[in-house]
DRENRO-543918 format. One record per residue (C-alpha): residue in three letters; y, z, x. Coordinates in steps of 0.02 Angstrom, whole numbers, padded with zeros to 5 digits, always signed. Layout:
// residues N
ALAYZX;...
***
This chain:
// residues 567
UNK+00283-02545-01854;UNK+00172-02509-01703;UNK+00141-02693-01660;UNK+00152-02732-01473;UNK+00274-02870-01512;UNK+00404-02758-01594;UNK+00385-02633-01456;UNK+00415-02761-01314;UNK+00555-02840-01408;UNK+00644-02676-01421;UNK+00622-02641-01236;UNK+00686-02816-01194;UNK+00846-02794-01295;UNK+00886-02633-01201;UNK+01024-02587-01320;UNK+01043-02548-01498;UNK+00902-02634-01587;UNK+00923-02717-01751;UNK+00743-02689-01793;UNK+00734-02561-01934;UNK+00644-02399-01899;UNK+00645-02414-01706;UNK+00741-02298-01599;UNK+00721-02352-01413;UNK+00715-02242-01264;UNK+00813-02300-01109;UNK+00675-02374-01001;UNK+00674-02349-00814;UNK+00591-02520-00781;UNK+00525-02658-00892;UNK+00355-02653-00810;UNK+00337-02470-00854;UNK+00344-02514-01038;UNK+00165-02565-01032;UNK+00120-02385-00991;UNK+00205-02322-01144;UNK+00088-02289-01288;UNK+00209-02322-01431;UNK+00399-02334-01465;UNK+00484-02189-01550;UNK+00503-02222-01733;UNK+00606-02154-01872;UNK+00536-02193-02040;UNK+00647-02250-02179;UNK+00613-02089-02275;UNK+00659-01982-02123;UNK+00818-02083-02092;UNK+00869-02062-02273;UNK+00828-01877-02268;UNK+00927-01851-02112;UNK+01082-01945-02180;UNK+01071-01844-02342;UNK+01061-01679-02245;UNK+01195-01728-02126;UNK+01317-01762-02269;UNK+01277-01597-02349;UNK+01295-01506-02185;UNK+01470-01582-02154;UNK+01521-01534-02322;UNK+01463-01355-02299;UNK+01550-01344-02128;UNK+01719-01392-02202;UNK+01731-01578-02143;UNK+01814-01690-02272;UNK+01726-01853-02226;UNK+01544-01885-02252;UNK+01464-01999-02115;UNK+01353-02134-02189;UNK+01174-02163-02129;UNK+01235-02310-02019;UNK+01373-02210-01933;UNK+01260-02059-01913;UNK+01129-02161-01826;UNK+01259-02262-01721;UNK+01339-02098-01658;UNK+01170-02031-01621;UNK+01121-02186-01523;UNK+01287-02209-01435;UNK+01246-02104-01282;UNK+01082-02197-01258;UNK+01156-02369-01274;UNK+01293-02323-01155;UNK+01164-02259-01033;UNK+01063-02413-01047;UNK+01214-02531-01015;UNK+01269-02425-00866;UNK+01107-02378-00785;UNK+01174-02376-00608;UNK+01333-02280-00645;UNK+01349-02100-00597;UNK+01367-02002-00763;UNK+01525-01908-00806;UNK+01519-01721-00778;UNK+01692-01668-00831;UNK+01700-01536-00964;UNK+01774-01652-01090;UNK+01630-01770-01096;UNK+01442-01768-01111;UNK+01369-01747-00938;UNK+01194-01779-00968;UNK+01117-01931-00881;UNK+00967-02023-00949;UNK+00926-01875-01066;UNK+00808-01914-01211;UNK+00895-01845-01364;UNK+00765-01914-01484;UNK+00573-01875-01475;UNK+00420-01886-01571;UNK+00443-01699-01606;UNK+00625-01705-01655;UNK+00655-01617-01816;UNK+00757-01739-01933;UNK+00802-01592-02048;UNK+00912-01511-01920;UNK+01086-01575-01941;UNK+01207-01426-01932;UNK+01224-01290-01800;UNK+01323-01135-01783;UNK+01365-01087-01601;UNK+01416-00907-01562;UNK+01523-00886-01408;UNK+01580-01067-01418;UNK+01733-01054-01305;UNK+01631-00971-01163;UNK+01587-01069-01011;UNK+01413-01098-01071;UNK+01453-01108-01254;UNK+01582-01243-01241;UNK+01458-01358-01148;UNK+01326-01324-01278;UNK+01451-01370-01414;UNK+01494-01536-01329;UNK+01309-01582-01305;UNK+01270-01546-01485;UNK+01421-01644-01550;UNK+01369-01789-01443;UNK+01201-01800-01537;UNK+01288-01821-01697;UNK+01263-01649-01771;UNK+01394-01554-01872;UNK+01438-01407-01762;UNK+01531-01247-01822;UNK+01600-01146-01672;UNK+01610-00959-01689;UNK+01765-00903-01598;UNK+01885-00758-01579;UNK+02040-00863-01566;UNK+02087-01020-01657;UNK+02212-01061-01521;UNK+02088-01054-01384;UNK+01967-01161-01485;UNK+02098-01294-01509;UNK+02140-01286-01321;UNK+01960-01293-01265;UNK+01905-01437-01371;UNK+02067-01535-01385;UNK+01996-01695-01321;UNK+01846-01686-01427;UNK+01947-01646-01586;UNK+02051-01799-01553;UNK+01905-01912-01538;UNK+01883-01979-01715;UNK+01707-01957-01780;UNK+01663-01824-01656;UNK+01814-01722-01699;UNK+01766-01725-01886;UNK+01597-01655-01843;UNK+01673-01500-01756;UNK+01743-01353-01852;UNK+01774-01174-01808;UNK+01754-00999-01891;UNK+01842-00848-01830;UNK+01713-00712-01803;UNK+01708-00530-01758;UNK+01552-00450-01701;UNK+01604-00284-01791;UNK+01638-00377-01953;UNK+01473-00434-02039;UNK+01564-00537-02166;UNK+01634-00654-02031;UNK+01459-00676-01959;UNK+01387-00709-02133;UNK+01516-00847-02161;UNK+01484-00926-01993;UNK+01294-00943-02006;UNK+01299-00989-02188;UNK+01230-01164-02210;UNK+01185-01190-02034;UNK+01009-01248-01996;UNK+01009-01181-01822;UNK+01104-01038-01743;UNK+01136-01041-01553;UNK+01198-00877-01469;UNK+01289-00889-01309;UNK+01371-00724-01322;UNK+01398-00622-01162;UNK+01509-00487-01098;UNK+01649-00565-00999;UNK+01649-00528-00815;UNK+01840-00515-00808;UNK+01849-00376-00935;UNK+01808-00206-00856;UNK+01752-00115-01008;UNK+01606+00006-01004;UNK+01551-00035-01184;UNK+01557-00222-01173;UNK+01371-00254-01130;UNK+01317-00135-01273;UNK+01444-00202-01396;UNK+01425-00390-01359;UNK+01255-00425-01278;UNK+01164-00287-01375;UNK+01238-00239-01546;UNK+01339-00400-01570;UNK+01194-00513-01541;UNK+01082-00402-01652;UNK+01214-00414-01797;UNK+01214-00607-01776;UNK+01024-00610-01789;UNK+01032-00504-01948;UNK+01161-00622-02020;UNK+01057-00776-01983;UNK+00905-00697-02063;UNK+01004-00640-02213;UNK+01079-00818-02238;UNK+00912-00892-02284;UNK+00962-01062-02220;UNK+00930-01041-02040;UNK+00769-01122-01973;UNK+00786-01084-01793;UNK+00877-00955-01681;UNK+00911-01004-01493;UNK+00965-00854-01387;UNK+01033-00873-01214;UNK+01013-00719-01107;UNK+00970-00700-00920;UNK+00830-00690-00796;UNK+00769-00513-00771;UNK+00772-00449-00948;UNK+00587-00455-00970;UNK+00531-00373-00809;UNK+00616-00288-00665;UNK+00628-00411-00521;UNK+00744-00442-00375;UNK+00876-00509-00364;UNK+00898-00541-00555;UNK+00888-00358-00602;UNK+01043-00316-00496;UNK+01143-00375-00654;UNK+01092-00204-00730;UNK+01227-00128-00617;UNK+01347-00209-00742;UNK+01332-00067-00861;UNK+01152-00101-00910;UNK+01186-00276-00967;UNK+01007-00331-00951;UNK+00944-00181-01046;UNK+01055-00231-01193;UNK+01003-00419-01182;UNK+00825-00357-01191;UNK+00862-00254-01349;UNK+00931-00416-01430;UNK+00776-00517-01377;UNK+00656-00386-01450;UNK+00759-00384-01609;UNK+00750-00572-01625;UNK+00563-00579-01594;UNK+00533-00448-01730;UNK+00651-00527-01851;UNK+00532-00659-01917;UNK+00648-00803-01878;UNK+00586-00949-01772;UNK+00661-00918-01603;UNK+00679-00987-01433;UNK+00746-00872-01294;UNK+00822-00964-01141;UNK+00839-00856-00988;UNK+00938-00949-00859;UNK+00959-00907-00673;UNK+01122-00876-00583;UNK+01258-00985-00652;UNK+01410-00927-00561;UNK+01401-01042-00404;UNK+01330-01206-00465;UNK+01455-01333-00532;UNK+01424-01470-00657;UNK+01364-01592-00515;UNK+01230-01466-00464;UNK+01099-01574-00558;UNK+01122-01719-00435;UNK+01028-01625-00300;UNK+00934-01495-00398;UNK+00817-01535-00543;UNK+00802-01409-00687;UNK+00631-01321-00699;UNK+00573-01222-00846;UNK+00443-01085-00822;UNK+00356-00957-00933;UNK+00428-00783-00966;UNK+00428-00651-00830;UNK+00387-00771-00689;UNK+00558-00803-00610;UNK+00672-00670-00536;UNK+00787-00773-00431;UNK+00861-00952-00433;UNK+01011-01043-00489;UNK+01055-01170-00622;UNK+01216-01247-00683;UNK+01290-01210-00854;UNK+01280-01399-00892;UNK+01096-01399-00862;UNK+01071-01248-00975;UNK+01165-01336-01109;UNK+01043-01485-01091;UNK+00899-01363-01114;UNK+00979-01285-01266;UNK+01007-01457-01345;UNK+00827-01507-01323;UNK+00770-01342-01399;UNK+00883-01375-01551;UNK+00827-01555-01575;UNK+00640-01513-01546;UNK+00605-01357-01643;UNK+00419-01392-01658;UNK+00403-01394-01470;UNK+00518-01249-01427;UNK+00487-01130-01571;UNK+00434-00953-01529;UNK+00447-00973-01341;UNK+00532-00880-01199;UNK+00595-01006-01069;UNK+00653-00962-00894;UNK+00766-01093-00821;UNK+00800-01116-00637;UNK+00815-01269-00522;UNK+00716-01348-00379;UNK+00787-01462-00244;UNK+00740-01639-00282;UNK+00610-01713-00159;UNK+00715-01863-00116;UNK+00866-01760-00077;UNK+00765-01644+00030;UNK+00695-01790+00127;UNK+00860-01869+00160;UNK+00934-01707+00219;UNK+00786-01686+00339;UNK+00817-01857+00404;UNK+01001-01821+00425;UNK+01045-01952+00299;UNK+01196-01936+00178;UNK+01120-01886+00015;UNK+01160-02017-00115;UNK+01138-01979-00300;UNK+00998-02076-00385;UNK+00989-02064-00569;UNK+00837-01981-00645;UNK+00775-01912-00809;UNK+00830-01736-00825;UNK+00737-01697-00984;UNK+00634-01535-00982;UNK+00547-01569-01145;UNK+00380-01592-01051;UNK+00403-01422-00964;UNK+00443-01340-01130;UNK+00289-01416-01214;UNK+00174-01341-01082;UNK+00233-01160-01116;UNK+00122-01070-01243;UNK+00211-01012-01403;UNK+00193-00843-01480;UNK+00111-00837-01650;UNK+00208-00813-01811;UNK+00196-00627-01845;UNK+00278-00654-02020;UNK+00120-00734-02096;UNK+00018-00598-02168;UNK-00163-00592-02117;UNK-00142-00687-01959;UNK-00195-00606-01793;UNK-00010-00593-01733;UNK+00037-00511-01898;UNK-00097-00376-01870;UNK-00043-00360-01686;UNK+00140-00333-01728;UNK+00104-00217-01873;UNK-00025-00106-01786;UNK+00034-00128-01605;UNK+00007+00025-01496;UNK+00165+00083-01415;UNK+00135+00229-01295;UNK+00259+00370-01292;UNK+00362+00404-01147;UNK+00257+00556-01105;UNK+00094+00455-01115;UNK+00169+00320-01003;UNK+00227+00457-00874;UNK+00049+00537-00875;UNK-00032+00368-00848;UNK+00085+00325-00705;UNK+00072+00491-00620;UNK-00117+00500-00646;UNK-00250+00483-00516;UNK-00272+00298-00547;UNK-00081+00273-00568;UNK+00031+00191-00440;UNK+00165+00327-00435;UNK+00093+00462-00323;UNK+00054+00355-00173;UNK+00215+00251-00193;UNK+00326+00407-00201;UNK+00235+00500-00060;UNK+00232+00346+00051;UNK+00417+00316+00030;UNK+00458+00502+00058;UNK+00344+00506+00214;UNK+00432+00352+00287;UNK+00604+00425+00259;UNK+00551+00597+00320;UNK+00464+00534+00475;UNK+00616+00434+00536;UNK+00741+00572+00493;UNK+00641+00716+00567;UNK+00613+00623+00730;UNK+00793+00570+00745;UNK+00851+00746+00709;UNK+00732+00818+00844;UNK+00794+00690+00968;UNK+00974+00735+00946;UNK+00974+00927+00908;UNK+00794+00977+00959;UNK+00759+01067+00792;UNK+00580+01074+00730;UNK+00535+00998+00560;UNK+00523+01175+00476;UNK+00690+01225+00536;UNK+00775+01062+00482;UNK+00704+01088+00305;UNK+00764+01267+00301;UNK+00939+01220+00357;UNK+00956+01071+00249;UNK+00849+01121+00095;UNK+00979+01063-00037;UNK+00994+00889+00049;UNK+00807+00876+00064;UNK+00787+00918-00119;UNK+00913+00792-00171;UNK+00835+00655-00070;UNK+00667+00704-00140;UNK+00733+00696-00322;UNK+00823+00528-00296;UNK+00677+00443-00215;UNK+00554+00511-00348;UNK+00666+00464-00499;UNK+00712+00291-00429;UNK+00525+00254-00400;UNK+00467+00324-00570;UNK+00593+00233-00678;UNK+00535+00053-00648;UNK+00356+00106-00641;UNK+00368+00190-00815;UNK+00449+00034-00877;UNK+00295-00070-00836;UNK+00341-00131-00662;UNK+00199-00117-00531;UNK+00210-00108-00343;UNK+00117-00276-00337;UNK+00266-00360-00412;UNK+00372-00326-00256;UNK+00398-00499-00168;UNK+00561-00519-00073;UNK+00529-00598+00098;UNK+00454-00469+00214;UNK+00470-00330+00079;UNK+00302-00353-00005;UNK+00185-00228-00083;UNK+00052-00236+00046;UNK+00180-00204+00188;UNK+00251-00052+00095;UNK+00081+00017+00057;UNK+00022+00005+00236;UNK+00183+00074+00307;UNK+00177+00217+00185;UNK-00003+00261+00224;UNK+00028+00264+00409;UNK+00191+00364+00384;UNK+00099+00493+00284;UNK-00040+00512+00414;UNK+00091+00519+00559;UNK+00199+00646+00471;UNK+00056+00757+00426;UNK-00010+00749+00605;UNK+00154+00780+00686;UNK+00198+00925+00568;UNK+00028+01001+00594;UNK+00054+00993+00785;UNK+00212+01085+00767;UNK+00133+01224+00667;UNK-00025+01244+00763;UNK+00022+01190+00934;UNK+00145+01276+01057;UNK+00200+01257+01236;UNK+00149+01363+01386;UNK+00301+01474+01353;UNK+00256+01509+01176;UNK+00394+01396+01107;UNK+00356+01275+00965;UNK+00310+01102+01020;UNK+00422+00973+00943;UNK+00347+00825+00846;UNK+00446+00701+00952;UNK+00369+00775+01108;UNK+00198+00752+01032;UNK+00237+00571+00994;UNK+00299+00544+01169;UNK+00148+00625+01247;UNK+00032+00520+01132;UNK+00124+00360+01184;UNK+00115+00401+01368;UNK-00075+00440+01360;UNK-00106+00280+01263;UNK-00002+00182+01392;UNK-00096+00267+01532;UNK-00263+00225+01464;UNK-00213+00048+01430;UNK-00147+00024+01611;UNK-00305+00097+01686;UNK-00427-00017+01592;UNK-00507-00161+01680;UNK-00547-00326+01597;UNK-00696-00272+01500;UNK-00617-00107+01444;UNK-00461-00201+01390;UNK-00568-00321+01286;UNK-00661-00177+01208;UNK-00500-00082+01167;UNK-00429-00242+01086;UNK-00584-00259+00981;UNK-00578-00079+00921;UNK-00394-00100+00881;UNK-00428-00263+00788;UNK-00568-00176+00690;UNK-00463-00032+00645;UNK-00319-00141+00594;UNK-00430-00254+00488;UNK-00508-00109+00403;UNK-00345-00032+00361;UNK-00278-00194+00296;UNK-00430-00219+00186;UNK-00417-00044+00117;UNK-00232-00081+00083;UNK-00257-00249-00001;UNK-00417-00206-00098;UNK-00392-00019-00140;UNK-00547+00091-00173;UNK-00474+00110-00359;UNK-00514-00072-00386;UNK-00690-00057-00321;UNK-00723+00104-00421;UNK-00659+00027-00585;UNK-00771-00128-00564;UNK-00622-00245-00541;UNK-00542-00203-00706;UNK-00353-00194-00686;UNK-00302-00209-00868;UNK-00194-00055-00851;UNK-00092-00147-00719;UNK-00064-00305-00822;
***
């Protein structure tokens, strides 16, 4: 154990090693072996413990046969051996087979005590892929389903595949019946929740019933069972903080709000948890990984991006197998185009798939885990017990206060809309601003209420203007345009009230704007070279001053750089 001779011999064999206690990784090249610090090892005690727990789990999950230690390890090693023997082949991505190429299913952090898993939503598009990946690792999997017939239809090839079929059972479950959930999670080491309101069912209460209340009921059942060590919950990007375009999903009857309810309940439950927030999964197919590599980021950092359901199932599998690495973490899963594919596309070459390691265990290990709030006396226990939760009134007062971001945001947006609308109305119907408001006071009041409420809701929920980042629609641009619109609207409205024509008629704001533009144009055309250079310098100075005032507000200077209220 640990001698270089054993290590290099295992790499040379590149298959199922007969050396007791060694589980080899598929090597990318023999010369790379020298850079590895040590082979992965399973001690005799761990192997025996795993075999014992696997037999007990299979018995609990209703399987009649008990796999021996050798068959258990053989089934676990089989995907790796197959990968090593067929290194150059493109892996299968059909739903009926494991579609993970060169994925490391064993690691130094792998928990040998995890041998049984309950998967809720197992016949869904994400859930069925998760089930297949977990069965491939040799675990006993119990699928929580609504229909026995759909289960048999979905997993027919797997159920007919000898040992794999024996490791897969099902349990009919109803989210409204706690007893079915209790039976489902009983005896399972890990619970994986892939529940989600189906897009093809147009029912107003589906997100609340499934993504919210149903998931919360499953969490309660897992906690009450006493056997669950880990709960893996698959939700969506945008549940933690409002961000475009992920938060557009909330138009689907508040689905993100209800997913967030389930996340909060899981975090407070005391169970070890991993929350997986995938990006958009509708468009990418199972071959999406060939050109786009999965990337795992910390919570509330990603608001857009795509990932395939197959890639999400790989991430879930690694979380299940490596509880010590993934416990008490929130993972946001998206993809990035592979560098070699991007280069080939740039050079107009046909992108050819080159096999690579799709494991994201390294990314997961870099993300900080939340502390265990269930251990009395720890800082996290005190934080959860005595955490300050401001009331809605206090949050509203802080947002609308002098240091809050709501007043300037609301006034700037109203000024931009009012300036464009009033100048357009004057150009068409020659009505002054005061008359426009008098004639359309109900419409003006409605627009004022809509803009104010739509601006306040995300601000009260903790979203700041600085979080806006969608192409040209950035916080700095909105702040600058809003301030300019407020100044222009106030000036033009003042000119209409205070100024008048020679005949005593009200001078329209659009006429003031036209006269101002004409005067500026006349001054510019009359300037010589030195004058033009001076005017350009003054314009640059004013623009730079305005930009600095926008990007570094006086509020920041007055508060000494302390922006804790904004974090």
